[in-house]
N, C-alpha and C positions, 0 to 999 in steps of 0.2 A: 513682552515676552523676554525669555532669558537671553536670546540672541541680541537683544537691544542693549545689553550691558556694554559699557566701554572700559576696557576692551572685553569682548566676549570670551568666556573661558572655553577651554577645550571640551569640557564636559557639556557645556551649553551648545557648542557647535555640533557635537556628536548627536545629542538628543534632538536637536532641530533637524539634523540630517535624517534621522529615523522618522521624524514627523513628516518630512517631505516625501519619504518613501510611502508612508501610510496614505498620503494624498496623491499617490501615483505621479510624483515628480522626480524621477531618478536623476534627471539632468541637473536639478538644483541640489539634490542630496549628495551626489558624488563629490563635488568640490568641498562641501562642508566637512564630509567625513575624512577626506584626504588631508585637509588642514588640521582637523582635530587629531589626526594620527601623529602629528609632530610632537605631541606631549607623551613621552614614553615613561613618565613617572607614575601614571595612574592606570592601573590594570583595568579598572572599570571603563575608562575612556576607550582603551584598546578593545575591550569586549564589545562596546557599542559600535566601534569602527568596524570590527570584524563582522559583526551581525549585519550592518548596513551594506558593506561592500560585497559580502557574500550574497545577499539578496539581489543586489544589482547584477552581479555576474551570473547568478543562477536564473534570473527571471527576465533579463533583457538581452539585447544584442551587444551590450558593452562588456567585452572581455579583454580590455586593454591590459597590457603587461603591468602598468603602474598600479592599477586597482588590485590585481591579483597579488602582486608582490607585497603591497601594503597590507592587504588582508592576511597574508601568510605571516608577515612580520608581527602584526597585531596579535594573531593567535599564538605565536611563539611566546610573546610576553605574557599572555593570559595563562598559557600552560605552565609557565615558570612560576607565576604567582599563585595560581589556583589549579594544581594538577588534577584535582578530582571534580572539576566543574564539568558535568556531563555534556552540557550543551555546547561547550567550547570544542569538544571532540566531535560532536555531531556537525558543528559548523565546518570543521576541517573536512569531514566526509563530504558535505554538500559542496564545498569549494572544489575538492578534488573531482567530484562527479561532474560538476558543471564545466570543467575545462575540457578542451578538445583533445588533450594529450591522454595517453594511457596511464592513468593514475588510480585505476580501480583497486589495485592491491593495497595501496596506502589508504584509500577511502574505506575499504572493508575493515582494515585494522582499526581505523578511527571510530567507525560507527559501532563496532563490537566493544570497543572500550567504553563508549557512551552507554551502551546497553548494559554492560556489566555494572556500571555505576547507578544507572536508573533503568532497571529492567522492565518497568511497567509502561514505558512510553510507546504508544501505538505508532507515533510518527517515526520513531527510531526503527521500529520493526519494518515499516513500509520502506524506509530509506535503505535499510540493509537488503531487503528483497529486491529493490530496484537495482542496487549495485550488483547483486548476484546475477540478476537478469542480464545486465550489461556485460558481465564476465562469461555469460553462456552457461551458468550453473542453474539450469532451469528447474530441476527437481528440488534443489535446496531452496530456491526462491518460493516454489509452490508450498513447500512444507511450512515455511514461515507465514505465508499469507493465509493458508486455509483456516487456521483458528480465528483469524480476524473477521471471517465471514459469519461467525456464530452470533447468536442473539444476545449474548452478554455485552456486546460492543454496540456503541451508538450507530444509528443508520449511516451517518457520514463516513465513519470508519469502515463499515461493511461495504459501502459503495466504492470507496477508494481501493480497498483490498480486492474487490471483484474486478475493478477496472484494471489494476495491475496484473491480476491473474490472467485476464484476457490478453494483455500485452505479452505476457510470458508465453502463453500458448501460441500466439501468432508468430512470435519470434522463433520459438522452438520449431514450429512447422516450417517456417521459411528457411531456417538453417538446415534442417533435415532435407528439404527439397533441393537446396543448393548443392549439398554434398552428393545427393543422388544424381543430379545433373552432371556433376563433374565425373562421376563414376559411370555415366552412361546407363543408369538405371531409372526406372519409373519413379516419379516423386513419391516419397514415403507416405504422404497423405492419400495416395491413390492405390496403394498396394493392398492385397487381400490381408485378412486378419493374420497376425502372427509373422508378418514379413516387414518388420521395421517400423510399424506404427508406434506413435508415442503412447506411453502408458499414463493414463490420468492418475493424479495423486488425490485420493479421496480424503474427505474430512476425517481427522483422527477422532475416534470415540473417546469421550471423557467418562469418568466414573459416573455410573447411573444411566448412561446412554444405552439405548437399544436400537438396532437397525434392522429394517426389513427391506427386501427387494420385491418390487411389484410394479404394477401399471397404475399410474395416476389417472383415474377416470374422470374425476370432477373435483372442483373447489367450490364449496358452498359458503356463502357469506350471509351473516345476519347481524342484528344489532348487538348480539352477545359474543360474537367472535366468528371464527372460520372453522370449517370442517373439511378435511381432505378425505376423499373416498379413494381407496387404493385396493386394487385387486391383487391379493396375495394367494398364489396357488389356486386361483379360481374362486376365492371367497372375498367379498367386499368387506374391507375393514376400514374403520373410521378413526381419524386422529384429529384432535382439535388444537386451537391456539387462540389467544385473546384477540390477535390482530395479525394482518399480513406482515406488518413491519417487524413482528417478533420472530419471524421465521427466516432462516438463512436459505435463500434459493440460490443454488450453485449449478452452473451449467458446465458440463464436460462435452458439449456438442457444438458444432460449427454453425448449425442452422437455426439455433434458438435465439431469437431476438425479441426485444420489446418487454413490456411489463407483464408480470403474472397477474391474471385477472380471475374473477370469480365466475368461471364458466365450465362447461363440460369440455374435456380435452379430447379432441377428435383429430387424429387417432390418439389413443392413450399414450402417455409417455412412460418409458422405462425409467424407474427412479430407485435410488436408495433413499429411504425415509428414516431419519433418526428421531427417536422420541424418548421421553422420560415419563415415569409414573409420577403423578401429583395427587395430593390428598383432597384438593378442592377444585372441582367437584370430585366426589369419592371415586377412586379407581380410574380417573381420567388419564388418557394418554396424550401428553402435551408434545406437539410437533416442535422439534428443535431445528432441523435442517432437512431440505429436500435437494438431492443431487440428481440432476438429469443425466442419465448415462449415455455414453456414445451409441449412436445407431450401429447395429451389427452390419458388417460389410460382407 
């Protein structure tokens, strides 16, 4: 292996350190990365160092001052050599977010710079939403996350976005209840409608989208796809999809847990259902998203 060269190069040490991280050995990776960081003439070495040390700081309990300072120094050199390298800015945001100090302002600026350079990266969107959540900007975080729950994104992206959405909702509720307690009022989550309850941020309609509000009575599954039976103003209407994984199921309720199954919903669920017209089969209404509405209080 490259590390066996005598003497091993800084680039070899850095790459071997990253390999140790991939093999879940951060204790071996750290010293290699710190040693490689001594070569300040090669920006790519510094990029590998920053990548590895940021992973260690963000994913382990190792937040020692030397690792953080070295990662920051490495990123400064990378920014100087390659100012438009998007992932270097994202690494800065991750490093700021991983620290225990209040650096979320700098982290937000860094991730927005990364997104400006590379706007299509879902992981950058997730990181910005997480930073916004840390800053207490819950509505802004939900607006970023909601589109990621749509069917055009892979299942893992949708699942991660939904998980962060749930964190946002829980933190927002806890913050509102804490303030209510300080003011001697009933927790916001227990008040009647219109008295300080959180307002859900629903999925934004895209061109071609149609939305209906109704009661989800049943989900029917077959070898050709799924059919959702929704009561709209007393009439059962049917909407189809090739598979369950192609539909974004979004909950705005506290009591809805577990997977969505092909069963009759008892009692029926209040939902917003978003659909699009497709040509095959002719005049079919393709389900895009189902949003479970909050229960009336």
